[in-house]
Each structure stands twice: as C-alpha cells, then as structure tokens.
C-alpha positions in Angstrom: -13.3 29.2 11.0 -13.8 27.1 7.9 -10.0 27.2 7.3 -9.5 25.5 10.7 -11.8 22.7 9.6 -9.8 22.2 6.4 -6.5 22.1 8.4 -7.9 19.5 10.9 -9.2 17.5 7.9 -5.7 17.8 6.3 -4.0 16.4 9.4 -6.4 13.5 9.5 -6.0 12.8 5.7 -2.2 12.9 5.9 -2.2 10.5 8.8 -4.6 8.2 7.0 -2.8 8.1 3.7 0.9 8.1 4.7 1.0 7.7 8.5 2.6 11.0 9.3 1.2 13.2 12.1 1.4 16.9 11.4 0.7 20.2 13.3 0.7 23.9 12.7 -0.7 23.8 9.1 -0.4 27.0 7.1 -2.0 27.6 3.8 0.7 28.7 1.4 -1.0 28.5 -2.1 -4.4 27.9 -3.6 -6.1 27.6 -6.9 -9.9 27.5 -6.7 -11.8 27.4 -9.9 -15.6 27.5 -9.9 -17.6 26.9 -13.0 -21.2 27.9 -13.5 -21.4 26.4 -16.9 -21.4 22.8 -15.8 -17.6 22.2 -16.1 -15.7 20.6 -13.3 -15.0 22.7 -10.2 -11.7 22.2 -8.5 -9.9 23.4 -5.4 -6.1 22.8 -5.0 -4.7 23.8 -1.7 -1.0 23.7 -0.7 0.0 23.7 3.0 3.2 23.9 4.9 3.0 21.6 8.0 5.3 20.7 10.8 5.6 17.0 11.3 5.2 15.3 14.6 6.4 12.0 13.3 9.0 11.0 10.7 8.1 7.5 9.5 6.0 7.6 6.3 4.5 4.6 4.6 2.1 4.2 1.7 -1.4 3.1 2.7 -4.5 2.4 0.6 -4.6 4.8 -2.3 -1.0 6.0 -2.0 1.5 4.3 -4.3 4.8 5.5 -2.7 6.1 7.9 -0.1 9.6 9.4 -0.2 11.4 12.3 1.6 13.2 14.6 -0.8 15.6 17.5 -0.5 14.9 20.8 -2.1 17.6 20.1 -4.8 15.9 16.8 -5.6 12.5 18.6 -5.9 14.1 21.2 -8.2 15.2 18.3 -10.6 11.8 16.6 -10.4 10.1 16.9 -13.9 6.5 15.7 -13.6 4.6 15.1 -16.8 1.3 16.3 -15.3 0.8 20.1 -15.8 -0.9 20.6 -12.4 1.8 18.8 -10.6 4.4 20.9 -12.5 2.7 24.0 -11.2 2.5 22.6 -7.7 6.2 21.6 -7.7 7.3 25.1 -8.9 5.2 26.8 -6.2 6.6 24.5 -3.5 10.2 25.1 -4.6 9.5 28.9 -4.6 8.1 28.7 -1.1 10.9 26.6 0.2 13.6 29.0 -1.1 12.2 31.9 0.9 
C-alpha cells in the first residue's frame, strides 16, 4: 500500500518538475540507508514509467531536460558517484 503512495507522488513530482505525465510506475532499483548514529539517512528509488505525454520542459528546480538514447546514456560520464551508480543501473535495466 505504501508503495502505491510513492508511485502516485512520483507521478505528481515528475509532472511538476518537467511537465511529463506518466503511468504504470514500476520500482526497478532502490538504495535505502538508515543510520542510527546520527548520520544522514537516504532513500534512492529508481522507477520505470510509461509516459502519457512527450513534451518535457524544465520548471523551477530543474536545470534542463533532454531525451537520450540508450547509446547516449552508455557514453554519459557523470562526476557524481551516486549518479554514476544510477546510470549504470539504468543502462543494465534498459538492456534486458
């Protein structure tokens, strides 16, 4: 039940940030780290969604939006370690 709440929130957030409407969200990867020592907790969730609209645009906190092919994604070399991990996981999922 809680997962459905996350998926609804995800659809709302995507629409708010980049103007794309999505449906049929499916959780494909997660990295949840809980700390009991006072360190920062984090939850990273990766979803596969079907889009109901194609036109994306950057709103508010989003700098840029761009559609990319799987080959372009493979060549993407982020400097942030977490983004590197997410990119590898997404490429792996997309190649299934």
